[in-house]
C-alpha positions as CSV (number, residue, x, y, z in Angstrom):
1,M,-17.5,0.8,14.6
2,S,-14.6,-0.4,12.6
3,G,-14.7,-3.1,9.9
4,V,-14.3,-4.1,6.3
5,D,-15.5,-1.5,3.8
6,S,-14.8,-2.6,0.2
7,D,-16.9,0.1,-1.5
8,S,-16.7,-1.0,-5.1
9,E,-15.5,-3.9,-7.3
10,Q,-13.2,-1.5,-9.2
11,E,-11.5,-0.3,-6.0
12,Y,-11.2,-3.9,-4.9
13,E,-9.5,-4.9,-8.2
14,E,-7.2,-1.9,-8.1
15,L,-6.0,-2.8,-4.6
16,K,-5.5,-6.4,-5.6
17,V,-3.4,-5.4,-8.6
18,E,-1.3,-3.1,-6.3
19,K,-1.1,-5.9,-3.7
20,K,-2.2,-3.4,-1.1
21,I,-4.7,-3.1,1.7
22,A,-6.5,0.2,2.2
23,F,-7.1,1.7,5.6
24,T,-9.5,4.5,6.3
25,V,-8.5,6.1,9.7
26,K,-11.4,8.0,11.3
27,R,-11.2,10.5,14.1
28,S,-13.9,12.6,15.7
29,T,-13.1,16.2,16.5
30,D,-15.1,19.1,17.9
31,T,-15.6,20.4,14.3
32,G,-16.6,17.0,12.8
33,D,-15.1,13.7,11.7
34,L,-11.8,13.4,9.8
35,Q,-11.0,10.5,7.5
36,D,-7.7,9.7,5.9
37,I,-6.9,6.8,3.6
38,F,-3.5,4.9,3.7
39,K,-2.4,1.9,1.7
40,L,0.0,-0.8,3.0
41,S,1.2,-4.1,1.8
42,D,0.2,-7.1,4.0
43,Q,3.8,-7.4,5.3
44,T,4.3,-3.7,6.2
45,P,4.3,-3.0,10.0
46,F,1.5,-0.7,11.2
47,N,4.3,1.6,12.5
48,R,4.5,3.0,9.0
49,L,0.8,4.0,9.0
50,F,1.1,5.4,12.5
51,K,4.1,7.6,11.5
52,A,2.3,8.8,8.3
53,Y,-0.8,9.7,10.3
54,H,1.1,11.6,13.0
55,D,3.3,13.4,10.4
56,K,0.3,14.5,8.4
57,Y,-1.1,16.4,11.3
58,G,2.2,17.5,12.8
59,I,1.6,15.8,16.1
60,A,3.9,13.7,18.3
61,Q,4.1,10.0,17.8
62,D,1.8,8.1,20.2
63,T,-0.6,11.0,20.5
64,Y,-3.3,8.8,19.1
65,R,-4.0,5.1,19.4
66,I,-5.3,3.4,16.3
67,L,-7.9,0.7,16.9
68,Y,-9.4,-2.1,14.8
69,Y,-12.6,-3.5,16.3
70,E,-11.8,-1.8,19.6
71,R,-8.4,-3.5,19.7
72,I,-5.2,-1.3,19.8
73,L,-2.9,-2.0,16.9
74,H,0.7,-2.3,17.8
75,R,3.7,-0.9,15.8
76,E,5.3,-4.3,15.0
77,E,2.1,-5.9,13.9
78,T,1.3,-6.3,10.2
79,P,-2.0,-6.7,8.4
80,K,-1.1,-10.3,7.6
81,M,-0.7,-11.1,11.3
82,L,-4.3,-9.9,11.7
83,E,-5.4,-12.0,8.7
84,M,-6.4,-8.8,6.7
85,K,-6.7,-9.6,3.0
86,I,-5.0,-7.9,0.1
87,G,-7.5,-5.9,-2.0
88,R,-9.8,-5.1,0.9
89,A,-10.5,-1.8,2.6
90,Y,-10.7,-1.6,6.4
91,T,-11.8,1.1,8.7
92,L,-9.7,2.0,11.8
93,D,-10.5,4.4,14.6
94,A,-8.0,6.9,16.0
95,H,-8.5,7.8,19.7
96,L,-6.5,10.4,21.7
97,F,-4.2,8.5,24.1
98,Q,-5.1,9.1,27.7
99,Q,-2.9,7.8,30.5
100,G,-4.6,6.8,33.7
101,G,-3.8,8.2,37.1
102,K,-3.1,6.5,40.4
């Protein structure tokens, strides 16, 4: 399940000073779980996180959908639009995109 995960006061203070929000993107694989941490400002569109995530693994854009509390995040949305707070850490889930049939 996704959610808010501020682990320590020190980490919280560092993020506040940087005016950033930390996102841990989790993905389950056959060999175990992968976790990656990205930092964004509250005004930065999630497209930047999506691009960095896909570039890191050398996979095509839109291969994975990134979810927050089981809600798909969209490229043009920003953390501020979702009322995410500077200095906090949030967990997101990455799911392989599957297109339905007829």
